[in-house]
C-alpha atoms as one frame of an Amber mdcrd trajectory, in Angstrom:
protein
   0.000   0.000   0.000   2.773   2.422   0.859   4.207   1.908  -2.631   0.923
   1.495  -4.502   0.908  -2.312  -4.260  -1.480  -4.006  -1.754   1.072  -6.360
  -0.179   0.705  -5.424   3.463   0.885  -7.530   6.603  -0.518  -6.249   9.911
   0.126  -7.997  13.231  -2.983  -7.275  15.320  -1.279  -8.534  18.488   1.760
  -6.244  18.377   0.187  -3.423  16.363   3.026  -3.496  13.806   2.731  -3.519
  10.011   5.137  -4.135   7.149   4.900  -3.656   3.394   6.256  -6.812   1.734
   7.322  -4.871  -1.362   9.101  -1.799   0.040   9.907  -3.369   3.441   8.693
  -0.184   5.128   6.781  -0.644   8.347   6.116   0.512  11.865   3.386   0.772
  14.457  -0.294   1.225  13.649  -0.439   5.054  13.772   2.179   5.326  11.047
   0.143   3.041   8.805  -2.937   5.254   9.159  -0.749   8.325   8.617   0.733
   6.848   5.434  -2.540   5.621   3.918  -4.486   8.820   4.629  -1.531  11.170
   4.143  -2.042  12.856   7.521   0.212  13.530  10.502   0.801  10.989  13.282
  -1.183  13.160  15.681  -4.078  13.341  13.245  -3.862   9.589  12.700  -4.118
   8.903  16.434  -7.137  11.156  16.746  -8.704   9.607  13.611  -8.580   6.094
  15.049  -9.349   7.189  18.607 -12.781   8.412  17.476 -13.484   5.244  15.482
 -11.670   2.441  17.279 -13.713  -0.648  18.168 -11.045  -3.312  18.051  -8.766
  -2.427  20.949  -6.016  -0.980  18.741  -5.517   2.166  20.823  -2.895   0.329
  22.867  -0.664   0.207  19.788  -0.124   3.965  19.868   2.705   3.712  22.374
   5.693   1.442  22.682   5.639  -0.169  26.119   8.638   0.933  28.142  10.360
  -0.850  30.993  12.447   1.863  32.563  15.666   1.060  34.348  15.247   2.434
  37.833  18.032   3.804  40.024  18.311   1.950  43.325  16.774   3.898  46.186
  17.582   3.865  49.905  15.297   3.369  52.887  14.219   6.511  54.770  16.538
   7.602  57.562  15.423   6.103  60.864  13.684   3.079  59.273  13.064   0.266
  61.777  12.224  -3.147  60.289   9.265  -5.094  61.624  11.555  -8.050  62.244
  14.637  -7.354  64.343  17.138  -9.948  63.169  19.577  -9.364  66.001  16.981
  -9.755  68.749  14.879 -12.182  66.689  11.672 -10.398  67.643   8.812  -8.761
  65.745   7.696  -5.201  66.445   4.158  -4.813  65.082   2.631  -1.289  65.067
  -1.038  -1.096  66.150  -2.020  -0.067  62.604  -1.062  -3.528  61.295  -2.651
  -5.317  64.222  -5.952  -3.514  63.638  -5.918  -4.667  60.013  -5.034  -8.229
  60.988  -1.811  -8.275  59.040   0.346 -10.962  60.611   3.922 -10.482  61.693
   5.250 -13.072  59.263   3.513 -11.455  56.298   4.771  -8.026  57.322   8.318
  -9.330  57.667   8.168 -11.245  54.377   7.304  -8.005  52.546  10.050  -6.078
  54.362   7.739  -3.703  56.224   9.048  -1.294  58.792   8.171   1.986  60.444
   9.575   5.387  61.294   9.313   6.368  64.972   8.116   9.810  65.954  11.757
  10.673  66.642  12.732  10.104  62.992  14.217  13.185  61.273  11.703  12.995
  58.413   8.414  11.215  57.689   8.073  10.482  61.421   5.305   8.266  62.751
   4.693   6.409  59.520   4.414   2.775  58.490   6.826   1.978  55.643   6.129
  -0.228  52.621   9.403  -0.736  50.715   8.738  -1.249  46.989  11.088  -3.454
  44.988  11.373  -4.505  41.370  13.812  -7.175  40.297  15.321  -7.279  43.756
  16.166  -3.561  43.727  14.579  -1.022  46.041  12.637   1.469  43.902  11.348
   3.597  46.782   9.185   3.535  49.889   5.525   4.338  50.426   4.735   5.603
  53.925   1.367   5.736  55.664   0.562   7.895  58.674  -0.274   5.766  61.713
  -2.161   8.483  63.599  -4.695   9.833  61.093  -2.559  12.723  59.871  -2.860
  14.162  56.389  -1.581  13.491  53.893  -2.344   9.883  54.630   0.319   8.590
  52.239   3.731   9.970  51.319   6.341   8.612  48.921  10.082   8.974  48.984
  11.594  11.447  46.520  11.340  10.502  42.816   9.146   7.496  43.552   8.404
   5.829  40.143   4.799   4.852  40.835   3.958   4.338  37.146   6.774   1.795
  36.755   6.343  -0.377  39.839   3.692  -2.562  41.440   3.655  -3.292  45.141
   4.365  -6.958  45.861   5.648  -7.607  42.326   8.787  -9.498  43.353   6.884
 -11.602  45.886   4.196 -12.455  43.330   6.764 -13.311  40.651   8.563 -15.683
  43.029   5.366 -17.675  43.611   4.892 -18.389  39.875   1.099 -17.837  39.997
  -1.344 -18.763  37.235  -3.469 -15.713  38.045  -2.805 -12.381  39.730  -5.091
  -9.978  41.589  -4.567  -6.279  40.891  -5.616  -3.881  43.653  -5.030  -0.279
  44.701  -2.507   0.012  47.502  -0.224  -2.162  49.622  -2.557  -3.068  52.496
  -4.940  -4.988  50.222  -1.967  -6.853  48.752  -0.859  -7.996  52.212  -4.347
  -9.118  53.235  -4.853 -11.037  49.998  -1.427 -12.673  50.352  -2.391 -13.888
  53.822  -5.446 -15.543  52.301  -3.512 -17.376  49.613  -3.900 -14.976  46.684
  -1.014 -13.718  44.564  -1.579  -9.972  44.380   0.079  -6.752  43.267  -0.940
  -3.186  43.989  -0.947   0.088  42.086  -0.385   3.381  43.855  -3.541   5.177
  42.827  -5.994   4.497  40.017  -3.786   5.231  36.994  -2.865   2.179  34.929
   0.343   2.819  32.975   2.427   1.114  30.302   4.907   0.267  33.045   2.197
  -1.674  34.865   1.144  -3.429  31.673   4.714  -4.526  31.020   5.118  -5.859
  34.552   1.865  -7.811  34.401   2.888  -9.396  31.114   6.297 -10.271  32.548
   4.590 -12.366  35.227   3.417 -14.788  32.492   0.104 -15.365  34.270  -3.022
 -16.653  32.560  -5.402 -14.210  34.195  -5.398 -10.725  35.736  -8.276 -10.009
  38.133  -8.734  -6.322  38.969 -10.458  -5.712  42.300 -11.189  -1.989  42.665
 -13.320  -0.475  45.402 -16.963  -0.256  44.307 -16.807   3.550  44.192 -13.956
   3.393  41.694 -15.100   0.444  39.612 -16.352   2.352  36.565 -13.157   4.401
  36.331 -10.998   1.280  36.550 -13.065  -0.524  33.899 -12.610   2.401  31.518
  -8.876   2.484  32.213  -8.580  -1.238  31.466 -10.331  -0.835  28.132  -7.446
   1.335  26.928  -5.015  -1.488  27.651  -7.175  -4.423  26.570  -4.899  -5.083
  23.583  -1.533  -5.543  25.280  -2.960  -7.198  28.375  -5.044  -9.663  26.371
  -2.265 -10.715  24.022  -1.745 -14.450  23.845  -3.844 -16.457  26.313  -3.999
 -13.836  29.084  -7.529 -13.152  30.347  -8.691  -9.937  32.037 -11.511  -9.692
  34.587 -12.774  -6.839  36.744 -14.334  -8.334  39.877 -17.510  -6.884  41.384
 -17.262  -6.861  45.174 -20.263  -6.698  47.523 -21.127  -3.139  48.519 -18.821
  -1.878  51.262 -16.393  -4.795  51.029 -12.720  -3.982  50.778 -10.582  -6.030
  48.334  -8.319  -6.983  51.211 -11.252  -8.629  52.979 -11.669 -11.244  50.242
 -11.460 -14.849  51.358
């Protein structure tokens, strides 16, 4: 087509095309741009207003950013004290029935009120590929903001509990919002990972595909369900490639994902 001869192959899974005669090719937007003789931006908008086949995901090349290794916040105290061989469980975890072994397995810790920064917060270290990407910290006394992240936290390129889930080689994975739900689900035998907020990114898509699971089950809070469903539609193509299935679970009204049994 690009050279006037209809010898074109399009891979619907990857979104790439190639002209067998000229050997020119690329991603889907460039094909639309070439055929209609319009700009890439115009091509994206053209298909965005007409798309019914899940091809919007082909507009971007998934990226898997290399992340610099972070350090734990100053004053960090681990839940499990290896020297004393004892667990120190803050009341916040006890109230949410998160066991000491689960907390220790995920490397949780806290910052005492005497810490120089982020004092009085529970710490959720976030790793990817064995490297610390940053720490999410939750206030233990009702202060606002409820959550804080360490500087330059790459929330669009990490999932909480990713390394732990990958090590278990699960056939399916539960996707939730936030670390506490991940810990509760893990205690009940579910492999789970958590986003930090409601935004699903290409970094998350890449990580989910890397897990090589057969199914991704999203479990948003009921109040956020419609927004999460819409977000998933934008990524239906890359997430559904191969034999991977996508489901958005409907929880009973008022039930938290972490309370699933």
